N, C-alpha and C positions, 0 to 999 in steps of 0.2 A: 685587312679590316673592313672594307666594304663588302666582301665576300661572306664574312662571319656575320655581320650585320643582316645581310640579305638571307642567311639560312635561318636566324633567328625569327624573323619576321615571316618568312614562309612556314616555319615549323609552328608558330602560333596561329596563323591563318588555318592551317591544317588541323589543327586540334579542335579551332572553333567550330569548323565545317563538319568534321567528325561527329562532335557534340550535337550538331544541329540536325544531323541526318539520324543520328542513334537516339536521342532522347525521346521523339515523339513516338517513334516504335516501342521503345520499353515502357514508355508513360501508357500506352494503350494496352498493356499487358492485362489490364482488368477482366478482359474478356477470356482470360485463362481460368477466370474463377466466376463462374456464372453457373446458372440452374434455374429450372423451373418446376412449379408445382404442379402436378397433374392431379385434376378432379374430373367428376361428370360434370355437366353444367346443370342439371337439375336433378332434386332427389326429391321423391313423394312419400309421405309417411301419413299414419292414422294415428289419432289420440289413443292414448295408453300402450304404445306398442316402442320396440327399440327396435332402431334403425341402423344399419352399418354400412359406411360409405368407404368403398376402395378409393385410395389415392397412392399417390408416389411422388418422389423427388427425382428427377431425371437431371444429371448432370451434363451441360450443355458446353462447358468450357473444356481447357485441357488437362485439368489436375482433380483429384478427388476433394472434397470438401471433409472438414474435421470439427469435431465438437460441435454438432449441427442440432439446432431445437426446432421441433413445431409448435407454433402456439395458434389459438383459435380465439377471435374476438367476435361481437355482435351475436351471439349466440345464449338466448336466457336459460337455455333448458340445461340438464345435467348430461355432460359427453365426456368422453374418456378418448384420447390418442394412442394408438399403438403400434409401434413405438413412437413416444413422443421426442425420444434424444436418439441420436446416432452419433457413434464415435468416429465412425468413417461413412461418408456418402460416397460410394463407388462408383466407377465407369463399367457398366454392365453392358453387355453386348450380346446380341443373338444373331442368328443366320437364317434365312430360308431362301430358297430359288429365286424367288421374286425379286425380294428388297434386298437380298446380300447380306453383308454384316449392318446390324443397327443398334443404335442404343436403347436400352430400356431402363424403366426407373426401378430405384429402390423403393419397395411398396410399404405402406403404413396405412392403417384404418383409422376411420372416425366412429366410434359407437355413440349415437344419440338417444336418449330417454325422453321420449316425448308424453308429456303428461296427458291424462285423461281429461276430455273438454278443450284440448288446445285447438286453435285455427288459426291459420294466417299464411303469409308468404315472407320469407326471410333470406337475407343474403348472408352466407355464414365466410366470413374472411379466415383464411389460413396464411401465415406467415413462416417463413423459413428463414433461418439466421444462422450463419457459421460463426463461431466465437475463437477459433484456434488461431487466426491471423489478426493483425491490427484492421484489416481492412472490412471485416465485420460485414461480409454480402450477404444482403438481404432480398428477398422478393416476396410478392404477395399475390394472391388470387381468391376468388370466391366461387362458390357455388349456391345456387338457389334451392331454397329447402320450402317444400309446399306440405302444409299441414292440413288434413281435413277436406272433407267435401264442399265446405263453405269456399274455401281458398280457390279450388277450381271452378265453381259455379257463380264466383262474385262478380260483380261489374268492375271494370277496368277503374283504378285507383285514380284519384285526381289529387295529385301531389302539385304544391306549389312552392316556391323558393321566393322569399321574400324579406325585407328588414335587413338588407344588406349594410351594416354600419362598420363605418371606418374612422379614425380622428381625423378633425378638420385637417391638421398640418402633418404631414410625415417627414420626417428626418433621416437623412443617409445614414444606413448601417445602424439604425435605432430600430427595435423590435415594436411591431405593435400587434394588436389584435383585430381580427376582421370575423365579424359575427353576423349570423344569418338566421333563418327561421324556417322549419319545413312543415309545411301543414298537408295534413291528409283527410280529406273530405268524404273517403269512401269508408263502408262499414266494415272493413277489413283490415287488421293491421298490415302493414307492408315495411319491407326494408329498403333503404335508399341509399347509394354510394354517391358521395358529393365530391368532385374533383375541381381543383383549383387552377386556373391557367393566371399566370403572371408575367408583367414586363420580363425582359431579358435579363438573367442574372439574379433578379430576385430569388430569395431562400423563403422556405416555409417549412413547418414542422412536421408536416406530412404531405404528400403528394394528393391523397384522397382519403376520406374518410365515411365510414358505413355507419348510418343510424337506423333503429326501429322505430317506426312512426306508429303509436297507435291507432285504432279505428277513430275516426271522427276527432283527431287532436293534432298537436304539433309538438315539435322538440325545436332545441336552439341547439347552434352548432358553432364552432369558431376554428379558425386556422391562425396559428401564430407567424408572423411574416416579418422579414427582413429585407427593406429596400436597398436598392444602390442608387446610383446617379441616374439611372433609366426612367423615363416616365413611361406611363402608359395604364391601360385598363385591367381590372381586375375583373374575371370572368369565373363562374360557378357553373358546372356541368352536372345534372343530377341525371342518375340512371336507377330505375327500378323494374322488376320484373312483374309480367303479367301473362299468365298462360305459358306460352312457348316462345315468348319474344322479350327482349328487353328494351323498355322506353326511355329516351332522354331527352332531353331538352336544356337549352343554356340559358342563364342569365347574366347579362353583361352589368358588371359594376360600375362604380363612380371611375374616372380618370385622374390618376394621382400623380403629381408633381413633386418629387422629394423636395425638400428645401436643404440648403447649405447647413452645416453644422460646424464646419470647421474652416479657418481661414490658412491660407498657404503663405509660409516666411521666406523670402529670398535672403540666402547669406552669402555678402560679397566674399569672394577669395582672393588674396593677393599672391596665391601661389602659380608659377609658372614654370616652364620647361619640363622637366622630366617629373614634378610632382602632378602637374597639369594633365599629364598624359596619363598618370596612373589613375587619377581620380576618374577622367572619361571612361578609362578602361572599365574600371569596378562598375561605374554606371551602366555600361554599355552591358557588362555582363549580368548586372542584376534585371535589366530590362529582358535581355534574352532568357533567362530562366523563368521569368513571370511569365513571357507570352508563351513559354514552352509547357508550362504546367498550367495555365488558365486560372492564377488565382483571383479571388473574388473576396473583397472585404479585407485584404490583407492575410486570409489563411488559404491554403491550397485547397481546392474542390476537386483535384483529380489524385488519383491513387500513385503514391510512388513505391518502388519496389527498392530492395537492397542494392540490385544493381544499379539503378539509375542514383542511390545516395553515393555508391561508390565511385561512379563516372563523375559525378560533381565533385567529390572530393579531389579525386586526380586531376581533373580540369581546373581546379582553382590553383592547386600547388604547382602545376607547369606553368601555368600564366603567371601567376605573381613571381615566380622564380625568372621567368623570362623578360617579364618587364622591369623587375629589379636589376636585372644584368644591364637591360637597355636604360635605365636609369644611371647607373653608375659610368656607363661608357658616356653618356651624354654630360654629365656632372664633371668627370675626369677631363675632357678635353684632350687637346694634344699633349703628348709628354715633352718633357725638356730638351732641348736638341743636344746631342751628344758633345761633351767638351772634348778637346784635344791636348795632350800635352806636347810640351815643346821640347823637345831632346837636344842638347848640344853635342854637337859631333865632336869626336875627338880631334884637336888640332894637329896639323901636319908639322913635325918637327924638321926647322931647317938646319942644315949644317953648311958653316963657311968653308969654302973650300980654298 
C-alpha cells in the first residue's frame, strides 16, 4: 500500500513539473505568428500629382498569415491600397551568393492623390491585421509624407504638449480617459505621433496615436486607460518629422495611485483531511496557471493555443483523478481485520476393549 501511495504522489508531481516546463514554451508561440510592414522612411510629393509608395508585408514568424487586411489612418487625401486584402501572406524566400537564403515581403502599393495647393508634413500610419485566427495579430508602422516646397523650406515645427488631464481619483480596473492638447506654433501643418508610457500592467486602447496638427493651431487627443493596483507616473512621448530627422520629446504626467474599489472577504472552512487537501491542490493549480499565463485584471493577456488548452484539460483530469483516489484512501482508513471461523474437529470414537 505504501508503494502504491508513493507512486501516485510521484506521478502527480511529474505531471505538474512537465506542465510547468511545457506551458511557458507553448505559451510563447505567439512569435510563430508575427510580421512587419515594410515602407520607405520618407516620401516627397508635389501638389496636384499622384504618388505611388511601394510597401510590403514581411512574415517574421514560423507560419503564413491568412485573411489579412491593410488599413491606413491619419491621411486626409484620397488614396488606394493595392491589394488591401491578402487571402494568404506567404513566407517568400530569395537567394544570392552574399546573403544566402533570406525572406522577402509580399508586396503592395499605396497610391496617394495630392490636391493642388496642398502643403505640409504628414505621418501616414499603416496597420496590418490578420483575421483568420482568434489571435488577431496586428502591427503598425508609418512613413513621413512631405508635400510641396513649403514643407522642405519651413522652419522647424514648434510642437508642445500640455493640458494632461486625468480624474482626481482612479480606481483599480476601472477605465478612465487621459486627455491632452498638442499645439503647433509653426506656419506649416505637421503630423505627430503620441506614445503613452504607463505603470506596469496598466492597459490602454492604443500604445500610440497619430494626429495631424494644422499650422498655428492645436488638436486634442485622448487615451482610454485601465489601471491596476500598481502606482506610477503617466508619460507622453511626442514624435514629429522635420526634414530628414524625427524629433521627439517626453512630457511626464501626474503620479497616480489607484484606490481600492473592492473588499476581500475571508470565508472560514470546517473541512479537514482529504477535502482540505483537495482545496489546497486546486488553489495551487489555479495560482500556477495564473502565473504561467500572466493574467491581468482577471483576463488572460497572453495568447493560448489549442495545444495549451489540451494540456490544461489533461492535467486537470489526471490530477483530479489522482487526488480523488488519495481522498478515498484517506477516508477509508484501514480495513476490518479478517475473521476466522472455528471448525470443530471430528471426535475420536473410543471403543471399549
